[in-house]
C-alpha positions as CSV (number, residue, x, y, z in Angstrom):
1,M,157.3,-73.6,45.9
2,A,158.3,-72.7,42.4
3,A,155.6,-72.8,39.8
4,A,155.8,-75.3,37.0
5,Q,154.0,-76.1,33.8
6,P,151.9,-79.3,33.9
7,V,153.5,-82.3,32.4
8,A,151.7,-85.0,30.3
9,V,151.2,-88.0,32.7
10,D,149.2,-91.1,33.1
11,T,146.6,-90.6,35.9
12,A,147.0,-92.6,39.1
13,R,145.5,-93.0,42.5
14,V,147.9,-91.3,45.0
15,L,147.9,-91.2,48.8
16,V,149.9,-88.5,50.7
17,V,150.8,-89.4,54.3
18,D,152.2,-86.4,56.2
19,D,151.5,-84.9,59.6
20,E,152.1,-81.3,58.4
21,P,148.8,-79.9,57.1
22,E,150.5,-77.4,54.8
23,M,152.7,-80.1,53.2
24,R,149.7,-82.5,52.8
25,E,147.6,-79.8,51.1
26,T,150.5,-78.6,48.9
27,C,151.2,-82.2,47.7
28,R,147.5,-82.8,47.1
29,K,147.2,-79.7,44.9
30,I,150.3,-80.5,42.9
31,L,149.2,-84.1,42.2
32,T,145.6,-83.2,41.6
33,R,146.7,-80.5,39.2
34,Q,148.7,-83.1,37.4
35,G,145.5,-85.2,36.9
36,H,145.9,-87.7,39.7
37,E,143.1,-88.7,42.1
38,T,144.6,-87.8,45.4
39,W,143.8,-88.7,49.1
40,V,145.6,-87.5,52.2
41,A,146.3,-89.0,55.7
42,E,147.7,-87.3,58.8
43,S,149.3,-90.3,60.4
44,G,150.8,-93.7,59.6
45,E,147.9,-95.7,60.9
46,A,145.4,-93.5,59.0
47,G,147.5,-94.0,55.8
48,L,147.6,-97.8,56.2
49,Q,143.8,-97.8,56.7
50,R,143.4,-95.9,53.4
51,L,145.6,-98.4,51.7
52,R,143.4,-101.2,52.9
53,E,140.3,-99.4,51.6
54,L,141.6,-98.0,48.3
55,P,143.6,-99.4,45.3
56,I,146.4,-96.9,45.6
57,D,149.1,-96.7,42.9
58,I,151.5,-94.2,44.5
59,A,152.1,-93.5,48.2
60,V,154.0,-90.3,49.2
61,I,155.1,-91.0,52.8
62,D,156.9,-88.7,55.2
63,L,159.7,-90.5,57.0
64,R,158.8,-88.8,60.4
65,L,155.2,-89.4,61.5
66,P,153.8,-89.0,65.0
67,D,152.7,-92.6,65.5
68,L,154.7,-94.8,63.2
69,D,158.2,-94.5,61.6
70,G,157.9,-93.9,57.9
71,L,160.0,-97.1,57.2
72,E,157.4,-99.1,59.1
73,V,154.6,-97.6,57.1
74,L,156.5,-98.5,53.9
75,R,157.0,-102.1,55.0
76,R,153.3,-102.5,55.9
77,A,152.2,-100.8,52.8
78,K,154.2,-103.2,50.7
79,K,152.5,-106.1,52.5
80,I,149.1,-104.7,51.7
81,N,150.0,-103.9,48.1
82,P,153.4,-105.2,46.9
83,D,153.1,-103.3,43.6
84,I,152.6,-99.8,45.2
85,M,155.1,-97.2,44.2
86,A,156.4,-95.4,47.4
87,I,158.0,-92.0,47.3
88,M,159.5,-91.0,50.6
89,I,159.8,-87.3,51.7
90,T,162.3,-86.2,54.3
91,A,164.3,-83.3,55.7
92,H,168.0,-82.8,55.0
93,G,169.0,-84.4,58.3
94,T,167.7,-87.8,57.4
95,V,169.1,-88.6,54.0
96,D,170.6,-91.9,55.2
97,T,167.2,-93.0,56.3
98,A,165.8,-92.1,52.9
99,I,168.4,-94.2,51.2
100,E,167.5,-97.0,53.5
101,A,163.9,-96.6,52.5
102,V,164.9,-97.1,48.9
103,R,166.6,-100.3,49.9
104,E,163.4,-101.4,51.6
105,G,161.5,-101.0,48.4
106,A,160.7,-97.3,48.0
107,F,160.9,-96.1,44.4
108,D,162.6,-92.8,45.3
109,Y,162.8,-90.0,47.9
110,L,162.5,-86.2,47.9
111,L,164.3,-83.8,50.2
112,K,162.3,-81.0,51.8
113,P,161.8,-78.4,50.6
114,F,161.2,-79.7,47.1
115,S,159.7,-78.0,44.1
116,M,156.4,-78.7,42.3
117,A,158.3,-79.9,39.3
118,E,160.3,-82.4,41.4
119,L,157.2,-84.0,42.8
120,E,155.5,-84.1,39.4
121,V,158.5,-85.6,37.6
122,T,159.1,-88.2,40.4
123,A,155.5,-89.3,40.4
124,Q,155.6,-89.7,36.6
125,R,158.8,-91.7,36.8
126,S,157.3,-94.0,39.4
127,L,154.3,-94.6,37.1
128,N,156.6,-95.3,34.1
129,H,158.5,-97.8,36.2
130,R,155.4,-99.5,37.3
131,R,154.1,-99.7,33.8
132,L,157.4,-101.3,32.6
133,V,157.2,-103.8,35.5
134,E,153.6,-104.7,34.6
135,E,154.4,-105.0,30.9
136,N,157.3,-107.3,31.7
137,R,155.2,-109.4,34.0
138,E,152.5,-109.7,31.3
139,L,155.1,-110.7,28.7
140,Q,156.6,-113.3,31.0
141,G,153.1,-114.6,31.7
142,Q,152.5,-114.9,28.0
143,L,155.8,-116.7,27.4
144,S,155.1,-119.0,30.4
145,S,151.6,-119.8,29.2
146,I,152.9,-120.5,25.7
147,K,156.0,-122.5,26.6
148,P,155.6,-124.1,30.0
149,F,156.6,-127.5,28.7
150,T,159.6,-126.6,26.5
151,D,161.9,-129.0,28.6
152,V,159.4,-131.9,28.4
153,I,160.0,-134.2,25.5
154,A,156.7,-135.9,24.9
155,S,156.2,-137.5,21.5
156,S,154.5,-140.6,22.9
157,P,150.7,-140.8,23.4
158,Q,151.3,-141.6,27.1
159,M,153.3,-138.4,27.7
160,Q,150.9,-136.3,25.6
161,K,148.2,-137.5,28.0
162,V,150.3,-136.5,31.0
163,L,150.9,-133.0,29.5
164,E,147.2,-132.6,28.8
165,T,146.4,-133.4,32.5
166,I,149.1,-130.9,33.6
167,R,147.5,-128.2,31.5
168,K,144.1,-128.9,33.0
169,V,145.2,-128.9,36.7
170,A,147.9,-126.2,36.6
171,A,145.4,-123.4,37.0
172,S,144.0,-124.7,40.3
173,D,145.7,-124.7,43.7
174,A,144.8,-128.3,44.4
175,N,147.6,-130.6,45.8
176,I,149.1,-132.8,43.2
177,L,150.7,-136.2,43.7
178,L,153.2,-137.4,41.0
179,R,153.8,-141.1,40.9
180,G,156.4,-143.0,38.8
181,E,159.6,-144.9,39.0
182,S,162.9,-143.1,39.8
183,G,164.2,-141.2,36.8
184,T,160.9,-140.7,35.0
185,G,161.0,-136.9,35.3
186,K,158.8,-136.2,38.2
187,E,160.6,-132.9,39.1
188,L,160.5,-131.8,35.5
189,A,156.7,-132.4,35.5
190,A,156.4,-130.5,38.8
191,R,158.2,-127.5,37.3
192,A,155.9,-127.7,34.3
193,I,152.9,-127.5,36.6
194,H,154.4,-124.5,38.4
195,N,155.4,-122.7,35.2
196,A,151.8,-123.1,33.8
197,S,150.2,-121.9,37.0
198,R,149.3,-118.4,38.3
199,R,152.2,-118.8,40.8
200,R,154.8,-119.0,38.0
201,H,156.3,-115.6,39.0
202,R,157.0,-116.8,42.5
203,P,159.6,-119.4,43.7
204,F,159.6,-123.1,42.9
205,V,161.2,-124.7,45.9
206,P,162.2,-128.4,45.7
207,I,162.8,-130.4,48.9
208,D,164.2,-133.9,48.8
209,C,162.6,-135.8,51.7
210,A,165.1,-138.7,51.4
211,A,168.3,-136.6,51.3
212,M,168.2,-135.1,54.9
213,P,168.0,-136.6,58.4
214,E,164.7,-135.8,60.2
215,N,166.1,-133.1,62.5
216,L,167.7,-131.2,59.7
217,L,164.7,-131.6,57.4
218,E,162.5,-130.0,60.0
219,S,164.7,-127.0,60.5
220,E,165.2,-126.6,56.8
221,M,161.5,-126.8,56.0
222,F,160.1,-124.6,58.9
223,G,163.1,-122.4,59.7
224,Y,164.3,-121.8,63.3
225,E,164.8,-119.2,65.9
226,K,168.2,-118.1,67.3
227,G,169.2,-120.5,70.1
228,A,166.7,-123.2,69.1
229,F,169.5,-125.7,69.1
230,T,173.2,-125.9,69.2
231,G,174.6,-124.1,66.2
232,A,171.5,-121.9,65.7
233,V,173.4,-118.6,66.1
234,N,170.8,-116.7,64.0
235,T,167.2,-116.9,63.2
236,K,166.7,-118.5,59.7
237,R,163.8,-118.6,57.3
238,G,162.7,-122.0,56.2
239,L,162.0,-123.3,52.8
240,L,158.2,-122.9,53.3
241,E,158.7,-119.2,53.9
242,T,161.0,-119.0,50.8
243,A,158.2,-120.5,48.7
244,A,155.7,-117.8,49.7
245,D,153.0,-117.6,47.1
246,G,154.9,-120.1,45.0
247,S,155.1,-123.9,44.8
248,V,156.7,-126.5,47.1
249,F,157.9,-129.7,45.5
250,L,158.3,-132.5,48.1
251,D,160.3,-135.2,46.3
252,E,160.2,-138.8,47.6
253,I,157.5,-137.9,50.1
254,G,157.2,-141.6,51.0
255,E,160.5,-141.2,52.8
256,L,159.1,-138.6,55.1
257,P,159.3,-139.7,58.8
258,L,155.9,-140.1,60.6
259,T,156.6,-137.2,63.0
260,M,157.3,-134.9,60.0
261,Q,154.2,-136.3,58.3
262,S,152.1,-135.1,61.2
263,K,153.7,-131.6,61.1
264,L,153.2,-131.3,57.3
265,L,149.6,-132.3,57.7
266,R,149.0,-129.5,60.3
267,V,150.5,-127.0,57.8
268,L,148.2,-128.2,55.0
269,Q,145.2,-128.0,57.3
270,D,145.8,-124.7,59.0
271,H,148.0,-122.9,56.4
272,Q,150.3,-121.9,59.3
273,F,153.5,-123.1,61.0
274,R,156.1,-122.1,63.6
275,H,159.8,-121.9,63.4
276,V,161.7,-124.6,65.3
277,G,162.1,-123.0,68.8
278,G,159.5,-120.3,68.0
279,T,156.0,-119.4,69.2
280,D,154.8,-117.0,66.5
281,L,152.5,-118.4,63.9
282,R,153.6,-117.8,60.3
283,K,151.4,-117.9,57.2
284,A,151.9,-120.8,54.7
285,D,150.7,-119.9,51.3
286,F,152.1,-122.3,48.7
287,R,150.9,-124.9,46.2
288,L,152.1,-128.4,47.2
289,I,153.3,-130.8,44.6
290,A,154.5,-134.2,46.0
291,A,156.2,-137.1,44.2
292,T,156.9,-140.7,45.1
293,N,158.2,-143.9,43.5
294,R,156.5,-145.9,46.3
295,N,152.9,-147.2,46.7
296,L,151.6,-144.9,49.4
297,R,148.3,-146.8,49.6
298,E,150.3,-149.9,50.7
299,M,152.3,-147.7,53.1
300,V,149.1,-146.5,54.7
301,N,148.0,-150.1,55.1
302,D,151.2,-151.1,56.9
303,G,151.2,-148.0,59.1
304,S,154.3,-146.3,57.6
305,F,152.3,-143.4,56.1
306,R,149.5,-141.4,57.6
307,E,146.1,-142.0,56.0
308,D,144.9,-138.5,56.6
309,L,148.0,-137.0,54.9
310,Y,147.6,-139.5,52.0
311,Y,144.2,-138.1,51.3
312,R,145.4,-134.5,51.6
313,L,148.1,-135.2,49.0
314,N,146.1,-137.4,46.7
315,V,143.7,-134.7,45.5
316,I,145.0,-135.1,41.9
317,T,147.3,-137.9,40.9
318,I,149.4,-138.0,37.8
319,E,151.1,-141.2,36.7
320,L,154.4,-140.8,34.8
321,P,155.1,-143.8,32.6
322,A,158.4,-145.6,32.6
323,L,160.7,-144.9,29.6
324,R,160.3,-148.6,28.4
325,D,156.6,-147.9,28.1
326,R,157.0,-144.8,25.9
327,R,159.7,-146.0,23.5
328,S,158.8,-143.5,20.8
329,D,160.3,-140.8,23.2
330,I,163.7,-142.5,23.3
331,V,165.1,-141.1,20.1
332,P,163.9,-137.5,20.6
333,L,165.1,-137.6,24.2
334,A,168.5,-138.9,23.1
335,Q,168.8,-136.2,20.5
336,H,167.7,-133.6,23.1
337,F,170.4,-134.7,25.5
338,L,173.0,-135.0,22.7
339,R,172.4,-131.3,21.7
340,H,172.8,-130.3,25.3
341,F,176.1,-132.1,26.0
342,V,177.5,-131.3,22.6
343,E,177.0,-127.6,23.4
344,Q,178.6,-128.1,26.7
345,S,181.6,-130.0,25.4
346,G,182.2,-128.1,22.2
347,K,182.4,-131.4,20.3
348,D,180.7,-132.0,16.9
349,V,179.2,-135.4,17.6
350,K,176.3,-137.4,16.2
351,I,174.7,-140.7,17.3
352,S,175.1,-143.5,14.7
353,N,172.1,-145.5,13.5
354,A,173.4,-148.6,15.1
355,A,174.0,-146.9,18.5
356,M,170.5,-145.4,18.3
357,M,169.0,-148.8,17.6
358,I,170.6,-150.2,20.8
359,L,169.3,-147.2,22.8
360,E,165.8,-148.0,21.4
361,K,165.9,-151.7,22.3
362,Y,167.3,-151.2,25.8
363,H,164.8,-151.6,28.7
364,W,166.0,-148.5,30.7
365,P,165.5,-149.5,34.3
366,G,166.8,-146.0,35.3
367,N,164.4,-144.3,32.9
368,V,165.1,-140.9,31.5
369,R,167.8,-140.1,34.0
370,E,169.8,-143.2,32.9
371,L,169.4,-142.2,29.2
372,M,170.7,-138.7,30.0
373,N,173.7,-140.2,31.8
374,V,174.5,-142.6,29.0
375,V,174.4,-139.9,26.4
376,E,176.6,-137.6,28.5
377,R,179.1,-140.5,29.0
378,A,179.2,-141.2,25.3
379,V,179.8,-137.6,24.3
380,S,182.6,-137.3,26.9
381,L,184.4,-140.6,25.9
382,T,184.1,-140.7,22.1
383,E,187.3,-139.7,20.3
384,F,185.5,-139.3,17.0
385,N,182.5,-137.3,15.6
386,Q,180.1,-140.2,15.9
387,I,178.8,-142.2,18.9
388,T,178.9,-145.9,18.0
389,P,177.9,-149.0,20.0
390,L,181.5,-149.2,21.3
391,D,180.9,-145.8,23.1
392,L,178.0,-147.3,25.1
393,P,178.3,-149.0,28.4
394,L,179.1,-152.7,28.3
395,S,176.0,-153.5,30.5
396,I,173.7,-152.0,27.8
397,L,175.4,-153.9,25.0
398,E,175.1,-157.2,26.9
399,A,171.5,-156.4,27.7
400,V,170.5,-156.0,24.1
401,K,172.9,-158.4,22.4
402,G,170.0,-160.7,21.6
403,A,167.9,-157.9,20.3
404,M,169.9,-157.4,17.1
405,R,170.0,-161.0,15.7
406,P,170.7,-161.1,12.0
407,T,167.4,-163.0,11.4
408,E,165.5,-159.9,12.4
409,Q,167.0,-157.9,9.5
410,S,168.1,-158.5,5.9
411,F,171.7,-159.5,5.2
412,R,172.2,-156.3,3.2
413,A,170.9,-154.1,6.1
414,A,173.1,-155.9,8.6
415,K,176.2,-155.6,6.4
416,Q,175.5,-151.9,5.7
417,R,175.2,-151.1,9.3
418,L,178.5,-152.8,10.1
419,I,180.2,-151.0,7.3
420,E,178.9,-147.6,8.6
421,E,180.3,-148.4,12.0
422,F,183.7,-149.5,10.7
423,E,184.5,-147.0,8.0
424,P,184.5,-143.7,10.0
425,R,186.5,-145.2,12.8
426,Y,189.1,-146.8,10.4
427,L,189.5,-143.5,8.4
428,S,189.8,-141.5,11.6
429,Q,192.5,-143.8,13.0
430,V,194.6,-143.6,9.8
431,L,194.2,-139.8,9.6
432,S,195.3,-139.5,13.2
433,E,198.4,-141.6,12.5
434,T,199.3,-139.4,9.5
435,G,198.5,-136.1,11.1
436,G,195.8,-135.3,8.6
437,N,197.9,-136.0,5.5
438,V,195.2,-137.4,3.1
439,S,197.7,-138.6,0.5
440,E,199.7,-140.6,3.0
441,A,196.5,-141.9,4.6
442,A,195.1,-143.1,1.2
443,R,198.4,-144.8,0.4
444,R,198.3,-146.7,3.7
445,C,194.8,-147.8,2.9
446,S,195.7,-148.8,-0.6
447,M,193.1,-146.5,-1.9
448,K,193.0,-143.7,-4.5
449,R,193.2,-140.2,-2.9
450,S,189.8,-139.2,-4.6
451,A,188.1,-142.3,-3.2
452,F,189.5,-141.6,0.3
453,Q,188.3,-138.0,0.1
454,R,184.8,-139.2,-0.9
455,L,184.6,-141.3,2.2
456,M,185.8,-138.4,4.3
457,A,183.1,-136.2,2.9
458,K,180.5,-139.0,3.5
459,Y,181.3,-139.1,7.3
460,G,182.0,-135.4,7.7
461,L,185.8,-135.9,8.5
462,Q,188.0,-132.8,8.2
463,T,191.8,-132.9,7.9
464,L,192.1,-130.0,10.4
465,E,190.8,-132.3,13.1
466,F,193.8,-134.5,12.8
467,R,196.7,-132.2,12.2
468,R,199.4,-132.2,14.9
């Protein structure tokens, strides 16, 4: 091989797996000369054993070995150490296989005969890539740990307590049960737990136990083998496999049929499961977060929920308060949803004080989800730049009509609120009729043009909005 000058590199632990003694020794000398700590193995099995014993950073693997195919060695190596950087070496006749190896997770491949410089540079590139991946992972971890709750609006003491509990339990792998009425944000809390945990870089897989019939739920959760049932034309991974090393969120677990409860309990006990129609045991490594709006203790008493599963799930319970019990969160939540839907719609819309007062006084049986839907509806339907009580559902207005009695506020405050509701709508209507002609609009209102313009400025009305 051609001689080359040493290049400045980070040192690494390297394993060379090749059945040719001369190739093994040549690679070892090149890599050792470069400053790496290098080991060699003459077969695939010997190389895999080394990987089990040593924290290897780079594996140089021949694609043709006497006992195992190089691709198989690569696959097993990735299971032993997912972060290992694999460089495949091959003769000219197997370039397609080398490319397949890259698709399987190899960093790169070298064609025999390769030069000393080629091996040195490829090893260094693999280390640079690994360092970038690790730095990115560390940065993502820092961001996740700093902002795992950015989507959780929690001004109230009740929700601050919930977030504090989440911070405490996120680091563990204990099963968590989230309890609360529908719409209180149980899935959002589950995602916050996942994002604050060590599993945050792995999948978060939500499963709605109430949305699927039992037979479909089983095949979706556990996966199935080809031919397991009519329509199973291929083997399919289940959601539990998809969630490997991540978190599974079982929403509305109280709706889980008894037979599925039994199968889930077995998975939680043994950390293993089988595909529907399969015999091979598969590893189940995930953190379980379950949620319910039902009283599972009562369901245990009436026999509709397994007691042993209940205790498996109920390691840590977090109660999510109803929105009516955390009223100080209503305004920030409404403003949060408003920003989201304004950005989606492109409208420049605000919520008037009177409309916000109604939102605060409403009892919200549908909780946060209902509030989000109401704000979305109002943004979509309003024809002006301000959401007023007239943009809210009639059911909400009727529910709170007794909550805004004049006796609860001064005459001046009540009058001012009505004026603030009337003026922008009246001005907008006149401007619409005149195509944005301020002089004509002022004339129709029997007002001076300057006074009309002052009112326009007060409510942020622009003539361009009304020009035909």
